[in-house]
C-alpha positions in Angstrom: -16.9 -140.5 -56.5 -14.7 -137.4 -56.8 -16.3 -134.0 -56.6 -15.1 -131.2 -58.9 -11.7 -130.1 -57.7 -9.1 -127.5 -58.3 -5.4 -127.7 -57.9 -5.8 -126.2 -54.4 -8.8 -128.2 -53.1 -9.8 -131.8 -53.5 -12.8 -133.5 -52.1 -12.7 -137.3 -52.6 -15.1 -140.0 -51.5 -13.7 -143.3 -50.2 -16.5 -145.9 -50.4 -14.7 -148.6 -48.4 -14.7 -146.3 -45.3 -17.7 -144.1 -46.2 -15.4 -141.1 -45.8 -15.1 -137.8 -47.6 -11.6 -136.4 -47.6 -11.1 -132.7 -47.9 -7.5 -131.9 -48.8 -6.9 -128.1 -48.8 -3.5 -127.1 -50.2 -4.1 -123.5 -51.2 -1.3 -121.2 -50.2 -2.8 -118.0 -51.5 -6.0 -116.2 -50.6 -7.5 -117.0 -54.0 -9.2 -120.1 -52.7 -11.3 -119.9 -49.6 -11.1 -122.7 -47.0 -14.6 -121.7 -45.8 -16.1 -122.3 -49.3 -14.3 -125.7 -49.6 -15.5 -126.7 -46.2 -19.1 -125.7 -46.9 -18.9 -127.7 -50.2 -17.7 -130.8 -48.3 -20.4 -130.5 -45.6 -23.1 -130.1 -48.3 -21.7 -133.1 -50.2 -21.9 -135.1 -46.9 -25.6 -134.3 -46.7 -26.4 -134.8 -50.4 -24.6 -138.1 -50.7 -25.5 -139.4 -47.2 -21.9 -139.8 -46.2 -21.2 -140.3 -42.5 -17.5 -139.3 -42.1 -15.3 -136.3 -43.1 -11.5 -136.1 -42.8 -10.3 -132.5 -43.0 -6.6 -132.4 -43.9 -5.6 -128.9 -42.6 -2.2 -129.4 -41.2 -0.2 -127.1 -43.4 -2.3 -124.5 -45.2 -5.1 -123.1 -43.1 -4.5 -120.0 -41.0 -5.6 -119.9 -37.4 -8.4 -117.4 -38.2 -9.8 -119.7 -40.8 -9.3 -122.8 -38.7 -11.2 -121.2 -35.9 -14.2 -121.3 -38.1 -14.5 -125.1 -38.1 -17.3 -125.4 -35.6 -19.4 -122.5 -36.6 -20.4 -123.9 -40.0 -21.6 -127.1 -38.3 -24.3 -125.1 -36.6 -25.2 -123.0 -39.6 -25.0 -125.4 -42.6 -26.2 -128.7 -41.0 -29.8 -129.1 -40.2 -30.8 -129.7 -36.5 -32.0 -133.2 -37.3 -29.8 -135.5 -39.4 -30.6 -138.8 -41.0 -27.5 -140.4 -39.5 -24.7 -139.5 -37.1 -21.8 -137.6 -38.7 -18.1 -137.9 -37.6 -15.7 -135.1 -38.5 -11.9 -135.4 -37.9 -9.7 -132.3 -38.4 -6.0 -132.9 -38.8 -4.2 -129.8 -37.7 -0.7 -128.8 -36.7 0.3 -128.8 -33.0 0.2 -125.0 -32.9 -3.3 -125.0 -34.4 -4.3 -127.7 -31.9 -3.1 -125.7 -28.9 -4.7 -122.5 -30.3 -8.0 -124.3 -30.9 -8.1 -126.1 -27.5 -7.0 -122.9 -25.7 -9.8 -120.9 -27.4 -13.1 -120.6 -25.8 -15.0 -123.4 -27.5 -18.0 -122.7 -25.4 -18.6 -119.5 -27.4 -19.4 -121.4 -30.6 -23.0 -122.2 -31.4 -24.0 -125.7 -30.5 -23.6 -128.4 -33.2 -26.4 -130.8 -34.0 -26.6 -133.6 -31.5 -25.7 -136.2 -34.1 -22.3 -134.6 -35.0 -19.1 -135.7 -33.3 -16.1 -133.4 -34.1 -12.6 -134.1 -33.0 -9.1 -132.5 -33.5 -6.0 -134.6 -34.3 -2.3 -133.7 -35.0 -1.8 -137.1 -36.7 -3.6 -138.2 -39.8 -3.2 -141.8 -38.7 -5.0 -141.1 -35.4 -7.8 -139.2 -37.2 -8.3 -142.1 -39.6 -8.3 -144.6 -36.8 -10.9 -142.6 -34.9 -13.1 -142.4 -38.0 -12.8 -146.1 -38.7 -14.0 -146.9 -35.1 -17.2 -144.9 -35.8 
């Protein structure tokens, strides 16, 4: 399954790993990362997919990237039919910024959601395959 894409955003399902892959390559402000991320989360729920790989290493600004946790509390229901695992691949600078930020100020995510940051796509994929 491949969901409707643009040249700047692709959301692809990989059935062998039960993983949605959001690849965001927009370099201009014409395409919103927030909208693409919301679409991916909604697709996870609608298609009952358990894993999401966010490939954000190059093209998401720190202000947009800082909004990765907030949508989990606002888009996802409190009770999910299965656990969800989300891996975000970010640059080292984004990782330091995000970990250095006050994560405690974000709304709590549903209990069945595990979210993790990685600077290596290989490490993110390995983590998702373990879950």
